[in-house]
N, C-alpha and C positions, 0 to 999 in steps of 0.2 A: 142709771145714766152716769152717775158719779163714778161708779165702778168701772164702766167702759172707758171713761175719760182717763182714769188713773192707769188702766192697763195700756191705753194708747200712749200715755206719757212714758211709762216704763219701756215700751217698745222703742220709742223714739230715742230715749236716753241710752238704752242698751245698744241700739244700732249706731248711734253717734260715737259711743265709747269704742265699739268694735272698729269703726272706720278710723278713729284716732289711733288705736293700737296698731292697725295695719300700716298707717302712714309712718308712725314712729319706727315700727319694725323694718319697713322698707328703707327708710333713711339710715337707720343704724346698719342694716345689712349692706347697703351700698357703700357706706363709709368704710366698713371693715373689708369688703371685697376690694375696693380701690386701693387700700393700704395693706392688704394681706400679702403674705409671702406666696410666691408662685413657684411651681416646681418644674424642673427638668430632671435629668439624672443627677441625684445627689446634690440638689441645689436648695437654697433658701434665699432667694433673691427678691428683695422688695422693689416694686416699681416706684420710680419717682414721678413719672407722668404717664398718662394713659397712652401717649403716642409711642412710647418706647417698648419694643419687644423685650423679652427676657434675655438676660445673660445666662448661658447654659454651661454648667460645669459637669464634665463627664469623664469617662474612662476610669482612671485610678484614683478617684476622690476619696476612697476609703483607705485608711492607713491602719494596719494592724500587724501585730507580731506577738509571738510567745516563744519561750525557750531560747531566748538570745543569751549569748555568753559575752562577757566583757570584750570589747574590741569589735563586735559585730555591728553591721549597719543594715538597714532595710530601706529601700527606696520605692517611691510610687510616683508615676508620671500621670498628670491629669491635664485636661484641656479646658480653656475658658473661651467660649464663643460669644462674640458680640454681633448679632444679626442686624444691628441698626446702622444707618449711614453715618451717624455721628459718634465721636469718641465718648466713652463713659468712664466714670471713676467708680472704684469699688474697694471694698475690704474683703479679705478672705477670712473666714471664721472657722473655728473648731466647733463641731457639734457632736453629740453622742459620744462624749469622751469617757474612756475608761482607762485608768492608770493604777496598777496595783504595785508599782515600784515603791519600796521603802525609801531608797536614796534617790529621790526624784530628780536631783541635779545631775544624775549620771546619764540621763537620756537627753541628748542634745539634738536640736533641730537645725537643719540648714535647708535653704530653698533657692533654686536658680531657675531662671527663665531659659527657654531653648536658645535664645540669641546670646546667651552668656551673661545676661544681667543677673547679678547676685541680689536676691531679695532678702534673704537672711543668711548671714555669714556664720559659719560654725564657730568662729572665734568669739562670737557674741555670747557663747555658752547659754543659749536660750533653752531652758528645759521643756520637755514635753509637758503639757498642762495636766492638771488634775481635774479641771472642769472646763466646760465650754467657754469660749472667749475668742478674742481676735488673734488671728495668726499673722496677718500682714494688713496694713492699711495704706490708703492713698495710692492704690495702683490704678493706672490708666490703661484701658484697652481701646485701641483704635477701632473705628467703624468698619464693619464687614470683615472682621479678622477673627482668627482663632489663635490664641496664644497657648503654648505648651509649657508647663512648669514641672519640675522634678523636686520633690521633697524627700529629704533623707533624714532618718532618725538613727543616731549613732549611740550605742551603749558604750560609754567611756570605760576604758580600762584604767582604773585608778591605782593599780598595783597595791591595793589594800584588800582586805577581806570583803567581798561583795556577795557572800553567801545568802544574805537576807533577801536578795532579789533573784535567787536561782530559778524559781518558777513564775516570776512576775510576767504580767502581760500588759499590753497597752493597745488602744485602738481609738480611732476618731474619724470623723467624716469632715471633709473640707467643703464649705458652702460659701456662697457669695452674697454680698449685700451692696446694692448700689448706694453711692454716697454723692454728695455735692462736690463738684470739682473746684479746687481752690486755685 
């Protein structure tokens, strides 16, 4: 009799433990799903609320080049779509970055919106990154619109020996991240 009571106690404890594990798992899973990055084409956009649909970055969000010579430029045009009725604020990020240039300050970024708004001026001499990070922050996209951006990477001609970067390559993917509007 005592043995049966002990087995019943083990079954109750094990069942209770399994239920507790399931509840914790579901709560953790729900938390991470609600805060996880969602995807469109080449995106990494975190939702700030469940009511907001995703901002989608598409078309030329991958920037890559090899065999550039000093003075060359490569451009890529990409779109950012906001399917929501309200305006959203976002950052543009670099992801999947590769940069084999020795003289990293010789690769300069500029970026412009199709309406002529300069996001990154080439005179800032902002170099192409070595690692993932922020490309531009505090951008606003109006509700139910699609904005088009062109990013240009220029390999500066320094009139010095740039042989170290003869076969250098660079690449990166542009992603979005929703942020709080200030």
